[in-house]
C-alpha positions as CSV (number, residue, x, y, z in Angstrom):
1,M,-61.8,28.4,96.0
2,M,-62.6,29.5,92.4
3,K,-59.6,31.9,92.4
4,S,-57.3,29.2,93.8
5,K,-58.4,26.8,91.0
6,K,-58.0,29.4,88.4
7,G,-54.5,30.2,89.7
8,T,-53.6,26.5,89.6
9,A,-54.8,26.1,86.1
10,T,-52.8,29.1,85.0
11,V,-49.7,27.7,86.5
12,L,-50.2,24.4,84.9
13,I,-50.9,26.0,81.5
14,C,-47.7,28.1,81.9
15,L,-45.7,25.0,82.9
16,F,-47.1,23.2,79.8
17,F,-46.2,26.0,77.5
18,V,-42.7,26.4,79.0
19,T,-42.2,22.6,78.7
20,L,-43.5,22.7,75.1
21,M,-41.3,25.6,74.2
22,S,-38.3,23.8,75.8
23,L,-39.1,20.7,73.7
24,I,-39.5,22.8,70.6
25,S,-36.3,24.6,71.3
26,A,-34.5,21.3,72.0
27,Y,-35.9,19.9,68.8
28,I,-34.9,22.9,66.8
29,G,-31.4,22.7,68.3
30,A,-31.1,19.0,67.5
31,A,-32.4,19.6,64.0
32,K,-30.0,22.5,63.5
33,A,-27.1,20.4,64.8
34,T,-28.1,17.5,62.5
35,A,-28.5,19.8,59.6
36,L,-25.2,21.4,60.3
37,S,-23.5,18.1,60.6
38,S,-25.0,16.9,57.4
39,A,-23.9,20.2,55.7
40,V,-20.4,19.9,57.0
41,K,-20.1,16.3,55.8
42,S,-21.4,17.3,52.4
43,L,-19.6,20.6,52.0
44,G,-16.4,19.2,53.6
45,S,-16.3,16.5,51.0
46,L,-16.8,19.1,48.2
47,W,-14.0,21.2,49.6
48,G,-11.6,18.3,49.4
49,E,-12.7,17.5,45.9
50,S,-12.1,21.2,45.0
51,V,-8.5,20.9,46.2
52,M,-8.0,17.7,44.1
53,A,-9.6,19.4,41.1
54,E,-6.5,21.5,40.9
55,Y,-4.5,18.6,39.5
56,D,-1.4,19.4,37.4
57,L,-2.4,19.3,33.7
58,N,1.1,18.7,32.4
59,L,1.5,15.7,34.7
60,Y,-1.8,14.3,33.5
61,N,-1.6,15.1,29.8
62,R,2.0,13.9,29.4
63,Y,2.2,11.0,31.9
64,G,-1.5,10.1,32.6
65,L,-1.0,10.7,36.3
66,F,-3.3,12.7,38.7
67,G,-1.5,14.8,41.2
68,F,-2.1,18.2,42.8
69,Y,0.7,20.5,44.1
70,G,0.9,21.4,47.7
71,Q,2.3,21.0,51.2
72,P,0.0,20.4,54.2
73,V,0.1,24.1,55.1
74,D,-0.9,25.1,51.6
75,V,-3.8,22.7,51.5
76,T,-4.9,23.7,55.0
77,D,-5.1,27.3,53.8
78,R,-7.3,26.3,50.9
79,L,-9.7,24.2,53.0
80,D,-10.0,27.0,55.5
81,F,-10.7,29.5,52.7
82,Y,-13.5,27.3,51.4
83,A,-14.9,26.7,54.9
84,I,-14.9,30.3,56.1
85,R,-16.5,31.5,52.9
86,S,-19.2,28.7,53.1
87,I,-20.1,28.4,56.8
88,G,-17.6,30.4,58.9
89,Q,-19.7,33.6,59.1
90,K,-22.8,31.9,60.4
91,R,-23.7,32.9,63.9
92,Y,-24.4,29.4,65.0
93,V,-21.2,28.0,63.6
94,D,-17.9,28.0,65.4
95,Y,-15.3,26.9,62.8
96,G,-12.1,25.7,64.5
97,G,-9.9,25.2,61.4
98,S,-8.6,22.1,59.5
99,K,-5.7,19.7,59.8
100,V,-4.3,18.0,56.7
101,R,-2.2,14.9,56.1
102,L,-0.6,14.3,52.7
103,Y,2.3,11.9,53.5
104,D,0.5,8.7,52.6
105,Y,-0.6,10.2,49.2
106,S,2.6,11.6,47.8
107,L,3.3,10.5,44.3
108,V,6.8,9.4,45.3
109,S,5.2,6.9,47.7
110,F,5.9,3.6,45.9
111,D,2.4,2.1,46.6
112,V,0.6,5.3,45.5
113,F,2.6,5.7,42.3
114,K,2.3,2.0,41.5
115,K,-1.5,2.2,41.8
116,Q,-1.7,5.1,39.3
117,V,0.8,3.5,36.9
118,V,-1.1,0.2,36.8
119,K,-4.4,1.9,36.3
120,T,-3.0,4.1,33.5
121,G,-1.4,1.1,32.0
122,K,-4.7,-0.6,31.8
123,Y,-6.3,2.4,30.1
124,S,-3.4,2.7,27.7
125,L,-4.4,-0.6,26.2
126,K,-7.1,1.3,24.5
127,E,-5.2,3.1,21.7
128,E,-7.2,6.3,22.0
129,T,-6.2,6.8,25.7
130,C,-2.5,6.3,25.0
131,K,-1.7,9.7,23.3
132,P,0.7,11.6,25.6
133,E,0.9,15.3,24.9
134,E,4.0,17.3,24.9
135,M,4.6,19.4,28.1
136,K,3.6,23.0,28.0
137,R,5.9,25.4,29.6
138,I,4.4,27.9,32.2
139,P,4.8,31.5,30.8
140,G,7.7,33.1,32.5
141,S,8.9,29.9,34.2
142,Q,12.6,28.8,34.1
143,V,13.7,25.4,32.9
144,T,17.2,23.9,33.2
145,T,19.7,21.9,31.3
146,S,22.1,21.7,34.3
147,E,22.9,18.1,35.2
148,T,23.5,19.2,38.8
149,V,19.9,20.4,39.0
150,L,18.3,17.7,36.8
151,F,19.8,14.8,38.9
152,D,19.3,16.5,42.3
153,S,16.8,14.9,44.6
154,L,15.8,12.0,42.3
155,P,13.2,9.7,43.7
156,S,15.5,6.7,43.1
157,G,18.3,8.4,45.0
158,G,20.7,7.0,42.5
159,M,19.8,3.5,43.4
160,S,21.7,1.0,41.4
161,S,20.4,-2.4,40.3
162,A,21.5,-4.7,37.5
163,V,19.4,-7.2,35.5
164,N,20.7,-10.7,36.2
165,I,21.9,-11.9,32.8
166,S,22.0,-15.5,33.9
167,Q,18.4,-15.3,35.0
168,A,17.4,-13.8,31.6
169,I,19.1,-16.6,29.8
170,D,17.4,-19.3,32.0
171,V,14.0,-17.6,31.4
172,L,14.4,-17.5,27.6
173,K,15.6,-21.1,27.5
174,S,12.4,-22.2,29.2
175,V,9.8,-20.3,27.2
176,T,8.3,-21.1,23.8
177,D,6.5,-17.8,23.4
178,F,8.3,-14.6,24.5
179,R,5.0,-12.7,25.0
180,N,3.7,-15.2,27.5
181,L,6.5,-14.3,30.0
182,I,4.1,-12.1,31.9
183,N,0.5,-12.8,32.7
184,N,-1.7,-10.3,30.9
185,T,-3.5,-9.5,34.1
186,S,-0.5,-9.0,36.4
187,D,0.6,-5.6,37.7
188,A,4.0,-6.1,36.0
189,Y,2.3,-6.4,32.7
190,F,0.4,-3.1,33.1
191,E,3.5,-1.4,34.5
192,N,5.5,-2.4,31.4
193,R,2.6,-1.4,29.2
194,Y,2.7,2.0,30.8
195,I,6.5,2.3,30.3
196,D,6.1,1.2,26.6
197,C,3.4,3.9,26.1
198,Y,5.0,6.9,27.8
199,F,8.8,6.5,27.3
200,K,11.2,6.3,24.4
201,S,13.8,3.7,23.5
202,H,16.9,3.8,21.3
203,I,15.1,2.9,18.2
204,N,11.5,4.1,18.9
205,D,10.8,7.7,20.0
206,G,7.0,6.9,20.1
207,E,6.4,10.5,18.7
208,L,6.7,11.7,22.3
209,G,8.3,15.0,21.5
210,E,11.3,16.4,23.3
211,T,12.7,14.7,26.4
212,Y,16.0,14.9,28.2
213,F,17.0,11.3,27.4
214,S,16.6,9.6,24.0
215,N,17.1,6.2,25.6
216,E,14.5,6.4,28.4
217,K,13.6,2.7,28.7
218,E,17.4,2.1,28.7
219,Y,17.7,4.5,31.6
220,I,15.0,2.7,33.6
221,I,16.9,-0.6,33.1
222,C,20.4,0.7,33.6
223,G,20.2,3.9,35.5
224,H,23.2,5.8,33.9
225,K,23.0,9.5,33.6
226,D,23.7,9.7,29.8
227,D,22.3,8.1,26.7
228,E,25.6,6.7,25.5
229,S,26.2,4.8,28.8
230,N,22.7,3.4,28.8
231,A,22.8,2.3,25.2
232,R,26.2,0.6,25.8
233,A,24.9,-1.2,28.9
234,I,21.9,-2.5,27.0
235,K,24.1,-3.6,24.1
236,M,26.2,-5.7,26.5
237,R,23.1,-7.2,28.1
238,I,21.6,-8.2,24.7
239,I,24.8,-9.6,23.4
240,G,25.3,-11.5,26.7
241,V,21.9,-13.1,26.4
242,R,22.2,-13.8,22.7
243,E,25.7,-15.3,23.1
244,A,24.5,-17.9,25.6
245,L,21.5,-18.8,23.4
246,N,23.6,-19.0,20.2
247,T,26.2,-21.1,21.9
248,A,23.5,-23.5,23.0
249,F,22.2,-23.7,19.4
250,I,25.7,-24.5,18.0
251,I,26.3,-27.2,20.6
252,K,22.9,-28.9,19.8
253,N,23.6,-28.7,16.1
254,P,25.7,-31.7,14.9
255,S,26.6,-30.1,11.6
256,M,27.9,-26.9,13.2
257,C,29.9,-28.8,15.8
258,A,31.4,-30.9,13.0
259,Q,32.4,-27.7,11.1
260,A,34.0,-26.3,14.3
261,L,35.9,-29.5,14.9
262,A,37.2,-29.7,11.3
263,A,38.4,-26.2,11.4
264,A,40.0,-26.8,14.8
265,E,41.9,-29.8,13.5
266,V,43.3,-27.7,10.7
267,I,44.4,-24.9,13.1
268,T,45.7,-27.1,15.9
269,P,46.0,-30.8,14.8
270,G,46.1,-33.4,17.5
271,P,44.8,-33.3,21.1
272,A,44.6,-29.5,21.2
273,A,41.8,-29.6,18.6
274,A,39.1,-30.1,21.2
275,A,40.1,-26.9,23.1
276,T,40.3,-25.0,19.8
277,Q,36.9,-26.3,18.8
278,K,35.4,-24.8,22.1
279,A,37.2,-21.5,21.4
280,L,35.8,-21.4,17.8
281,I,32.3,-22.2,19.0
282,A,32.5,-19.3,21.5
283,A,33.9,-16.9,18.9
284,W,31.2,-18.0,16.4
285,A,28.4,-17.5,18.9
286,L,29.8,-14.1,19.9
287,A,30.1,-13.0,16.3
288,E,26.5,-14.1,15.7
289,S,25.4,-12.2,18.8
290,N,27.1,-9.0,17.7
291,N,25.3,-9.4,14.3
292,D,22.0,-10.0,16.2
293,Y,22.4,-6.7,18.1
294,R,23.2,-4.8,14.9
295,L,20.0,-6.2,13.3
296,L,17.9,-5.4,16.3
297,I,18.9,-1.7,16.4
298,K,18.1,-1.5,12.7
299,G,14.6,-2.6,13.5
300,H,14.8,-6.3,12.6
301,S,13.6,-9.2,14.7
302,I,15.6,-12.1,16.1
303,P,14.0,-15.4,17.3
304,I,14.9,-16.5,20.8
305,M,16.3,-19.8,19.6
306,K,17.9,-19.7,16.1
307,T,17.3,-22.1,13.2
308,E,19.6,-22.8,10.3
309,A,17.5,-20.4,8.3
310,T,18.0,-17.5,10.7
311,W,21.7,-18.1,11.4
312,A,23.7,-15.4,9.7
313,I,27.5,-15.7,10.3
314,D,29.4,-18.5,8.7
315,L,32.4,-20.2,10.4
316,E,34.8,-19.3,7.6
317,S,34.5,-15.6,8.3
318,I,35.4,-16.3,11.9
319,V,38.5,-18.5,11.0
320,N,39.7,-16.0,8.4
321,N,38.7,-12.9,10.5
322,T,36.7,-11.5,7.6
323,E,33.4,-11.0,9.5
324,N,32.3,-7.4,8.8
325,G,29.1,-5.3,8.6
326,V,25.6,-6.6,9.2
327,V,24.5,-9.9,7.7
328,F,20.7,-10.2,7.2
329,T,19.3,-13.7,6.3
330,G,16.1,-12.2,4.9
331,V,14.1,-13.9,7.6
332,D,12.6,-11.2,9.8
333,K,10.7,-12.9,12.6
334,G,11.0,-13.3,16.3
335,E,11.5,-10.6,18.9
336,N,12.6,-7.0,18.3
337,Y,14.7,-4.6,20.2
338,D,11.9,-3.3,22.4
339,D,10.9,-6.9,23.2
340,Y,14.4,-7.5,24.7
341,L,13.9,-4.3,26.7
342,L,10.6,-5.7,27.9
343,L,12.4,-8.9,29.0
344,F,14.9,-6.8,31.1
345,L,12.0,-4.7,32.6
346,Y,10.2,-8.0,33.5
347,L,13.3,-9.2,35.3
348,M,14.0,-5.9,37.2
349,D,13.3,-5.3,40.8
350,E,9.8,-3.7,40.7
351,R,10.7,-0.9,43.2
352,V,13.9,0.1,41.3
353,K,11.9,0.1,38.0
354,L,9.1,2.4,39.2
355,L,11.5,4.7,41.1
356,R,13.4,5.3,37.9
357,V,10.1,5.9,36.1
358,M,9.6,8.6,38.7
359,D,13.1,9.9,37.9
360,L,12.3,10.4,34.3
361,I,9.0,12.2,35.0
362,Q,10.9,14.6,37.3
363,I,13.9,15.1,35.0
364,N,11.7,15.9,32.0
365,S,9.5,18.2,34.0
366,R,12.5,20.2,35.2
367,Y,13.9,20.2,31.6
368,L,10.7,21.2,29.9
369,Y,8.2,22.5,32.5
370,Y,9.9,24.4,35.3
371,D,13.3,23.9,37.0
372,S,12.1,23.5,40.6
373,F,9.6,20.7,39.9
374,L,9.8,17.9,42.4
375,L,7.5,14.9,42.2
376,K,7.4,14.6,46.0
377,N,5.4,17.9,46.1
378,Y,2.5,16.3,44.2
379,N,-0.2,14.3,45.8
380,A,-2.7,11.7,44.6
381,G,-5.1,12.3,47.5
382,L,-5.5,13.8,50.9
383,E,-6.7,13.1,54.5
384,Y,-8.1,16.0,56.5
385,Q,-10.0,16.9,59.6
386,L,-12.5,19.8,60.1
387,N,-13.4,21.2,63.5
388,V,-16.9,22.7,63.6
389,N,-18.7,23.5,66.8
390,G,-16.2,21.4,68.7
391,K,-16.9,18.3,66.7
392,K,-14.2,16.8,64.5
393,Y,-15.1,15.6,61.0
394,E,-12.7,13.2,59.2
395,F,-12.3,12.9,55.4
396,N,-10.0,11.2,53.0
397,K,-10.0,11.6,49.2
398,E,-8.1,9.8,46.5
399,Y,-8.1,10.0,42.7
400,E,-9.9,7.1,41.0
401,K,-10.0,6.1,37.4
402,G,-13.0,4.4,36.0
């Protein structure tokens, strides 16, 4: 009996220790799995941030945009490299590789690009953050002046869109303060602020250094492939807007209408005088509008609605065809050339506007940085999956400012 009891106790003790060791082993296994899962989540996040830390310095320093270069296969290789070096050689780790998705984060994605432009526009309101640097060429890299290359694969795809002049006229007739056209908290306001900070115009190079176009804002508005065409198209838009506003001013001014009628009766006495008066008013308004444009490109300002003090061209010079040169009244107030560009930017289709901004970034990068630069190859974030011990871990990363 004693031997039987001892044997039973031994068996129970052995069973107890086996159970205890099994529990300890299970606990250790669970703790190890939890620790590994925590490590993968922490390290996996770090690996993604390491990829994003390789953002292009020229793109950031010159245009205030975050973007790293890479196709999914390139980024997959980088993530796998980090993972294998960190955990891949552990005996208890079975690393099954990574999968990467970049499509939703490409800088040529309208929503992605807009988000960065709006954020950068907000920061550029602080003068110290709006100091674009000139692009630095990669040693040994090739750049190009070939139009065939520069205008190949543009993000806008050559999309054409014109500012509606009638709409511009209606807007200006209804506002008392030009600068209140856009709410100062709207996306459009910060987009235009970004454009104003990072791109040149015909009369203001912004100390931005060398660029392919001299008339960059004009390109955004008009989309032509040469400075001359863009400058000419802007000239026609400004004159068109000014002509309508100047005509409205003459018609509302009894003294000017009387002058036009008196001159018309001298030129064509009788019933034809009324038609001649209308022609004179149109010619007078056009001459004033041409003078307005010449003043604007010389750096002067023109008010939306004229007063007698800011009206420059007299009717006699129209009748005698002696209008010549630039007439400056000495009153320099109102809106300047870049303000008129701001109006056209405000009235543009937002998608066309931002796609043409992408165009300029790509054109200048090919012209100054390296000739195979394509904005679509740069990403503002990434989404990726890591397979560790048969478990899939999901991550997504995106650049944030502030």
